[in-house]
C-alpha positions as CSV (number, residue, x, y, z in Angstrom):
1,M,-10.3,-16.4,8.7
2,D,-9.1,-19.7,7.0
3,Q,-12.4,-19.1,4.7
4,I,-11.1,-15.9,3.3
5,L,-8.3,-15.2,0.5
6,F,-6.7,-12.0,0.6
7,F,-5.4,-11.1,-3.2
8,E,-3.4,-8.1,-2.9
9,I,-2.5,-5.9,-6.4
10,V,1.0,-4.8,-6.0
11,T,1.1,-3.9,-9.7
12,E,-0.6,-5.3,-12.6
13,N,2.2,-7.7,-12.8
14,R,2.8,-8.9,-9.3
15,I,0.7,-9.9,-6.3
16,R,0.7,-11.1,-3.0
17,V,-1.6,-13.8,-1.8
18,L,-2.5,-14.3,2.2
19,N,-4.1,-17.6,2.3
20,G,-4.5,-19.9,5.7
21,G,-2.0,-17.2,7.3
22,E,0.3,-18.0,4.4
23,L,1.7,-15.1,2.5
24,K,3.4,-15.5,-0.8
25,E,4.0,-13.1,-3.8
26,Y,3.6,-14.2,-7.2
27,E,3.9,-12.9,-10.7
28,T,0.3,-12.2,-11.8
29,Q,-0.2,-14.5,-14.8
30,E,1.7,-17.0,-12.9
31,Y,-1.0,-17.3,-10.1
32,L,-4.1,-16.3,-12.3
33,N,-3.3,-19.3,-14.8
34,G,-2.4,-22.1,-12.2
35,D,-4.6,-24.0,-10.3
36,L,-7.3,-21.8,-9.3
37,K,-9.6,-24.9,-8.8
38,S,-7.5,-25.7,-5.7
39,V,-8.9,-23.1,-3.9
40,T,-11.5,-23.7,-1.5
41,N,-11.9,-20.5,0.4
42,N,-15.5,-19.2,0.6
43,F,-15.0,-15.3,0.4
44,L,-11.8,-13.3,-2.1
45,M,-10.8,-9.7,-0.5
46,V,-8.9,-7.7,-3.1
47,I,-6.7,-4.7,-2.1
48,T,-5.7,-2.8,-4.8
49,P,-4.2,0.7,-5.1
50,F,-6.1,3.8,-6.1
51,C,-3.8,3.8,-9.5
52,I,-5.0,0.5,-10.7
53,A,-7.7,1.0,-13.2
54,N,-11.3,-0.4,-12.2
55,S,-11.7,-2.4,-15.6
56,Y,-7.9,-4.4,-14.4
57,V,-9.5,-5.1,-11.1
58,L,-12.9,-6.4,-12.4
59,K,-11.5,-8.2,-15.2
60,T,-9.0,-9.7,-12.6
61,I,-12.0,-10.8,-10.0
62,D,-14.0,-12.2,-13.1
63,H,-11.4,-14.4,-13.5
64,I,-10.8,-15.9,-9.9
65,L,-14.5,-16.1,-9.6
66,T,-14.9,-18.1,-12.5
67,N,-12.4,-20.6,-11.7
68,T,-13.2,-21.1,-8.1
69,K,-16.3,-21.6,-6.1
70,I,-15.7,-18.4,-4.4
71,L,-19.5,-16.8,-2.8
72,G,-18.5,-13.2,-2.5
73,V,-16.0,-10.5,-3.0
74,A,-14.9,-6.9,-1.4
75,I,-12.3,-4.5,-2.3
76,F,-10.3,-2.1,-0.2
77,F,-7.8,0.1,-0.8
78,P,-4.1,-0.3,1.0
79,S,-5.2,3.2,2.7
80,T,-8.4,2.4,3.8
81,L,-7.0,-1.0,5.8
82,S,-4.3,0.7,7.1
83,S,-6.3,3.4,8.6
84,F,-8.3,0.3,10.4
85,C,-4.9,-0.8,11.8
86,F,-3.6,2.9,13.2
87,E,-7.0,3.4,14.1
88,T,-6.9,6.7,12.9
89,H,-9.6,8.7,10.2
90,T,-6.8,10.7,8.8
91,I,-3.8,9.1,7.0
92,L,-1.2,9.9,4.0
93,F,-0.4,6.8,2.8
94,L,2.7,6.6,0.4
95,T,3.9,3.2,-1.4
96,V,7.5,4.3,-2.8
97,N,9.2,2.1,-4.8
98,M,12.0,2.2,-7.2
99,V,10.6,1.7,-11.1
100,H,14.1,-0.4,-11.9
101,K,15.3,-2.0,-8.6
102,D,13.6,-2.7,-5.5
103,E,16.8,-2.2,-3.7
104,I,20.4,-1.6,-4.3
105,K,22.8,-4.4,-2.2
106,E,26.2,-4.0,-1.2
107,E,27.5,-6.6,-3.1
108,E,26.2,-4.7,-6.0
109,L,28.5,-1.8,-5.4
110,S,31.7,-1.9,-7.6
111,F,35.2,-1.9,-6.6
112,T,35.7,1.7,-8.4
113,D,32.9,3.1,-5.4
114,N,35.5,2.7,-2.9
115,V,33.8,1.3,0.1
116,T,35.6,2.0,3.0
117,S,32.9,1.9,6.2
118,P,29.3,0.7,6.5
119,V,28.7,4.6,6.6
120,H,30.4,5.4,3.5
121,T,28.5,2.5,2.0
122,Q,25.2,3.7,2.6
123,E,26.0,7.1,1.3
124,L,27.2,5.1,-1.7
125,I,23.6,3.5,-2.2
126,K,21.7,6.7,-1.5
127,K,23.5,8.4,-4.6
128,K,22.8,5.3,-6.5
129,I,19.2,5.4,-5.4
130,E,19.2,9.1,-6.2
131,S,20.9,9.1,-9.7
132,E,20.4,5.8,-11.2
133,N,17.1,4.9,-10.3
134,K,13.0,6.6,-11.2
135,V,10.9,6.5,-8.4
136,N,7.1,5.7,-8.4
137,C,5.0,6.9,-5.5
138,N,1.3,5.9,-5.0
139,V,0.1,8.7,-3.0
140,E,-3.7,7.7,-1.1
141,I,-4.9,10.3,1.2
142,I,-8.0,9.8,3.8
143,I,-9.3,13.0,5.7
144,N,-11.7,12.4,8.2
145,T,-12.7,9.0,7.2
146,S,-13.3,10.1,3.8
147,F,-11.2,8.7,0.8
148,S,-10.0,11.7,-1.3
149,P,-9.3,10.9,-5.0
150,T,-8.7,14.5,-5.4
151,Y,-5.3,14.6,-3.9
152,S,-4.9,10.8,-4.3
153,Q,-2.7,10.0,-7.1
154,N,0.6,8.4,-8.6
155,V,3.7,10.6,-9.0
156,S,7.4,9.6,-10.5
157,G,10.3,11.1,-11.5
158,N,13.6,11.0,-9.8
159,L,13.8,11.1,-6.1
160,N,13.8,14.8,-5.5
161,E,10.9,15.1,-8.0
162,V,8.5,12.8,-6.2
163,V,9.3,14.2,-3.0
164,H,8.6,18.1,-4.1
165,D,5.5,16.3,-5.8
166,V,4.3,15.0,-2.3
167,F,5.0,17.8,-0.3
168,S,2.5,19.9,-3.0
169,L,-0.1,17.8,-2.4
170,I,0.1,18.3,1.4
171,N,0.2,21.7,1.1
172,R,-2.9,22.3,-1.2
173,I,-5.2,20.2,1.8
174,E,-6.8,22.7,4.0
175,D,-6.3,20.3,7.1
176,K,-2.7,19.8,6.1
177,K,-1.2,20.0,9.6
178,N,-3.1,16.8,10.6
179,L,-2.5,15.1,7.9
180,A,1.2,15.4,8.1
181,S,1.0,14.2,11.7
182,N,-0.5,10.7,10.0
183,I,2.1,9.5,7.8
184,Y,2.9,5.9,6.7
185,I,5.2,5.2,3.8
186,R,5.5,1.5,2.8
187,S,8.5,0.6,0.6
188,R,10.3,-2.7,-0.7
189,S,13.3,-1.2,-0.2
190,E,14.2,0.3,3.5
191,D,16.9,2.1,2.2
192,L,14.8,4.1,-0.2
193,K,12.0,4.7,2.6
194,I,14.5,5.9,5.0
195,L,15.9,8.6,2.0
196,F,12.3,9.1,1.2
197,Q,11.6,10.2,5.1
198,E,14.9,12.2,5.1
199,R,13.9,14.2,1.8
200,L,10.3,15.0,3.3
201,A,11.8,16.4,6.3
202,M,14.3,18.7,4.1
203,D,11.2,20.0,2.0
204,L,9.4,20.7,5.4
205,C,12.7,22.8,6.0
206,V,12.5,24.9,3.0
207,G,8.8,24.7,2.2
208,E,6.2,27.2,1.3
209,S,3.6,26.9,4.3
210,Y,3.2,29.9,6.1
211,G,0.9,31.3,9.1
212,N,-0.9,29.3,11.5
213,N,-1.6,26.6,9.6
214,Q,2.4,26.0,8.5
215,I,3.2,22.1,9.2
216,K,5.9,22.5,11.8
217,Y,6.7,18.5,11.8
218,L,5.9,15.1,10.3
219,K,5.0,12.6,12.5
220,Y,4.9,8.6,11.4
221,L,2.2,6.2,12.4
222,K,3.2,3.1,14.3
223,I,1.3,-0.2,14.9
224,P,-0.2,-0.5,18.3
225,S,0.8,-3.7,20.3
226,Y,-2.7,-4.4,21.1
227,I,-3.6,-4.5,17.2
228,K,-0.6,-6.7,16.3
229,E,-2.0,-9.2,18.7
230,A,-5.4,-9.4,17.9
231,S,-6.9,-12.9,17.5
232,V,-8.0,-12.0,13.8
233,V,-4.4,-11.0,12.6
234,F,-2.0,-13.9,11.2
235,E,1.0,-14.2,12.9
236,S,2.8,-13.8,9.7
237,V,1.3,-10.2,8.9
238,R,1.8,-8.8,12.0
239,E,4.3,-6.2,11.0
240,D,2.5,-5.0,7.7
241,P,-0.7,-2.7,8.7
242,V,-2.2,-3.4,5.1
243,L,-2.6,-6.8,5.6
244,I,-3.3,-5.9,9.9
245,G,-6.0,-4.1,8.6
246,A,-7.3,-6.4,6.3
247,C,-7.7,-9.1,8.9
248,L,-10.0,-7.0,11.0
249,A,-11.8,-5.6,8.1
250,A,-12.4,-9.3,6.8
251,K,-14.0,-10.1,10.0
252,I,-16.5,-6.9,10.1
253,K,-17.1,-7.6,6.4
254,F,-17.5,-11.5,5.5
255,I,-17.9,-12.9,8.8
256,D,-19.8,-10.7,11.0
257,G,-21.7,-8.4,8.6
258,Q,-21.5,-10.3,5.4
259,E,-21.3,-7.1,3.5
260,Y,-19.9,-8.2,0.1
261,T,-20.7,-8.9,-3.4
262,R,-22.2,-12.7,-3.8
263,R,-20.8,-14.3,-6.9
264,E,-24.2,-14.4,-8.8
265,D,-24.5,-10.5,-8.5
266,F,-21.1,-9.8,-9.6
267,F,-21.5,-11.8,-12.8
268,S,-24.8,-10.0,-13.8
269,K,-22.7,-6.8,-13.3
270,D,-24.6,-5.4,-10.2
271,Y,-21.7,-3.9,-8.4
272,K,-23.9,-1.7,-5.7
273,D,-22.0,-3.6,-2.9
274,L,-18.7,-3.7,-4.1
275,T,-16.7,-0.7,-3.2
276,I,-14.6,0.4,-6.4
277,H,-13.0,3.7,-7.2
């Protein structure tokens, strides 16, 4: 697995890089303008959200291949990799973050907030998330192994607006009960993740799903312990379903199957083996 450089596009300004089991986060330009000549990996796996433009992804790959000796590249969505980790054919994959802040910490609460207890503190954090922050949610949906570009989209607004939009998406899907039983929420803020789950449950209670196809509950996916312990999974990522899935997919794609786009094909703009949206 040390042959593979894992390059995750978080936003157009932030990336995460997994190399030899070491996971680091960078500003995109800081990394791309750094010493790429020192990269000795043979292969590149790019992980990109569906909402990132193809042109940006291809430009980034071009820059990396130009400045390294990497032999081949493959692209995956976070939702696809997570489906490998969770061993599911259907998944509602949500990446939820605040636009201006990643997390509100206790020390950021002012004295005028009258913090009196841990419970009160959490309530104040919730209020600040709801009132002071715009929320962005990248929705990726896979149904019966097929990625659904129709329903996968990026939504933003205040927390209640985003939750309402997500639930409206779920209700438009024919097999929505199955989808609602295979949810994973990814967030840089644990407070926001918990609050988002609470709001989804509230929308379920007042939703417009009726009849035999009514959604009766929401179920969140958990990583199987034997998947975490797989020999190809780096210890540093064993709680991250996207990077666990990346390790599993990398073995199949690069090592066993050799199903990737070679650098010479990429530079000749032959993308037939490069899975991009």
